[in-house]
GURO-473323 format. One record per residue (C-alpha): x, y, z; residue number from 1. Coordinates in steps of 0.001 Angstrom, whole numbers, plus 500000, padded with zeros to 6 digits. Layout:
% residues N
X, Y, Z, NUM;
...
This chain:
% residues 121
266815, 697563, 018715, 1;
264917, 697456, 021962, 2;
264119, 700815, 023430, 3;
262274, 701710, 026595, 4;
261707, 705384, 027312, 5;
260383, 706608, 030624, 6;
258749, 709954, 031285, 7;
256683, 711670, 033940, 8;
259199, 712065, 036719, 9;
259622, 715314, 038603, 10;
259608, 717006, 041969, 11;
256572, 716983, 044218, 12;
255759, 717560, 047848, 13;
254934, 714706, 050159, 14;
251375, 713568, 049655, 15;
251407, 714466, 045992, 16;
251082, 712297, 042916, 17;
252986, 711538, 039751, 18;
252274, 709281, 036803, 19;
255186, 707621, 035078, 20;
254950, 706309, 031544, 21;
257145, 703896, 029658, 22;
256946, 703524, 025901, 23;
258570, 700495, 024389, 24;
259716, 699951, 020830, 25;
261814, 697446, 018967, 26;
260617, 694470, 020960, 27;
259639, 691488, 018881, 28;
255976, 690499, 019057, 29;
255134, 688395, 022036, 30;
254040, 688414, 025598, 31;
256029, 690600, 027956, 32;
256007, 691174, 031632, 33;
256796, 694814, 032411, 34;
258293, 696112, 035592, 35;
259104, 699314, 037409, 36;
262219, 699463, 039523, 37;
263831, 702268, 041477, 38;
267213, 703060, 042902, 39;
268133, 705788, 045335, 40;
271720, 706966, 045863, 41;
273622, 704523, 048037, 42;
270836, 701947, 047974, 43;
270233, 698770, 046044, 44;
267818, 698675, 043177, 45;
264316, 697783, 044330, 46;
261468, 696351, 042323, 47;
258437, 698569, 042773, 48;
255793, 696811, 040703, 49;
255352, 694460, 037800, 50;
252518, 693511, 035518, 51;
252276, 690392, 033398, 52;
251106, 690364, 029821, 53;
247745, 689183, 031099, 54;
247458, 692015, 033608, 55;
248439, 690260, 036838, 56;
250095, 692782, 039135, 57;
252507, 692596, 042047, 58;
253751, 695376, 044296, 59;
256493, 695943, 046801, 60;
255171, 696182, 050344, 61;
256452, 699740, 050573, 62;
254167, 700975, 047782, 63;
251160, 698664, 047933, 64;
247971, 700676, 048219, 65;
249637, 703863, 046971, 66;
250994, 702886, 043548, 67;
249130, 701340, 040639, 68;
250728, 699749, 037593, 69;
248824, 699412, 034342, 70;
249472, 698837, 030668, 71;
248076, 699629, 027250, 72;
249381, 696887, 024995, 73;
247873, 698476, 021893, 74;
250057, 701529, 022477, 75;
253085, 699621, 023789, 76;
252958, 701767, 026879, 77;
252750, 701050, 030535, 78;
252268, 703271, 033519, 79;
252939, 703727, 037188, 80;
250468, 705912, 039028, 81;
252051, 707049, 042269, 82;
249863, 708580, 044955, 83;
250502, 709718, 048510, 84;
254175, 710073, 047699, 85;
256674, 710050, 050532, 86;
260228, 711397, 050706, 87;
261474, 707809, 050824, 88;
259982, 707283, 047353, 89;
262637, 709610, 045931, 90;
264765, 707675, 043452, 91;
265536, 707103, 039810, 92;
262729, 705010, 038396, 93;
263364, 702541, 035596, 94;
261046, 700499, 033456, 95;
262075, 697074, 032287, 96;
260803, 694336, 030005, 97;
260805, 690573, 030513, 98;
260371, 688982, 027080, 99;
259520, 685571, 028490, 100;
256674, 686878, 030634, 101;
258046, 685034, 033628, 102;
257594, 688088, 035854, 103;
260564, 687336, 038054, 104;
263220, 689936, 038691, 105;
266022, 688004, 036995, 106;
264029, 687787, 033753, 107;
264000, 691540, 033049, 108;
266586, 691995, 030308, 109;
265728, 695321, 028677, 110;
265925, 698564, 030608, 111;
265127, 702218, 030104, 112;
267371, 705120, 031057, 113;
265287, 706162, 034024, 114;
263292, 709138, 035185, 115;
263988, 710967, 038431, 116;
261359, 711291, 041138, 117;
262034, 713637, 044038, 118;
259605, 713996, 046935, 119;
260167, 716791, 049426, 120;
258861, 716775, 052961, 121;
């Protein structure tokens, strides 16, 4: 059974930092693209960042230069380092796995339960 578990969320003041982690288990061996998404109340889900199995990264314009996605394949874990946080970054953050390593939003088929990030001004 596929399981993705996020951690590292919390409450910080604007300008602060948080590091999210996502541990995956139950995925069959292979190459996976991993993604971070977020959704704030009343808003559509937004892709924040994704990283291919080979380490190629892509970021939403709203976070580029502030957020960094990385992965440790040996530990089945990937990360989202969030710096210079803004109130508009407040949302539930989800990690997701794309088992075909296509790294397109429609290919993410496994999802975690989410971790809340709240940034106060």
